[in-house]
C-alpha positions in Angstrom: 1.6 -2.5 9.5 4.4 -1.8 12.1 3.3 -5.0 13.7 3.2 -6.6 10.2 6.7 -5.7 9.4 8.1 -6.9 13.1 6.5 -10.0 12.8 7.6 -11.0 9.3 11.0 -10.2 10.2 11.7 -12.4 12.7 10.0 -14.7 11.3 12.5 -14.5 8.4 15.3 -13.3 10.1 16.3 -9.6 10.4 19.7 -10.2 7.7 17.3 -12.5 5.3 14.6 -9.7 5.1 14.1 -6.7 1.8 12.2 -3.9 1.5 10.8 -5.8 -1.4 10.0 -8.6 0.4 7.9 -6.4 3.2 6.3 -4.6 0.1 5.0 -8.1 -0.9 3.8 -8.8 2.2 2.0 -5.9 3.5 0.7 -4.8 0.3 -2.8 -7.0 0.2 -3.3 -5.7 4.1 -3.1 -2.3 3.5 -5.1 -2.0 -0.1 -8.0 -4.0 2.5 -7.7 -1.6 5.0 -8.6 1.5 3.0 -12.5 1.7 2.6 -13.8 1.4 -1.5 -15.3 4.8 -1.0 -12.3 7.0 -0.3 -10.6 4.9 -3.2 -13.5 5.8 -5.4 -12.9 9.3 -4.3 -9.4 9.5 -5.2 -10.0 8.0 -8.6 -12.0 10.6 -9.4 -9.9 13.4 -8.1 -7.3 11.7 -10.0 -9.7 11.7 -13.1 -10.4 15.2 -12.7 -6.8 16.3 -12.4 -5.6 14.8 -15.8 -9.1 16.4 -17.1 -7.8 19.8 -16.0 -4.0 19.3 -16.8 -4.7 18.1 -20.4 -6.5 21.5 -21.6 
């Protein structure tokens, strides 16, 4: 991710890049890098927490 951000900032120019630009560029690659099994487990933990917190 760090290399991707650096490459993007070099391409656009250091003074022409915002944090929002970087987030827009790296988000799809970051999401693709996380395995589906981890995403499913995290979603299940969030659901369990919300159910427990509702009581």
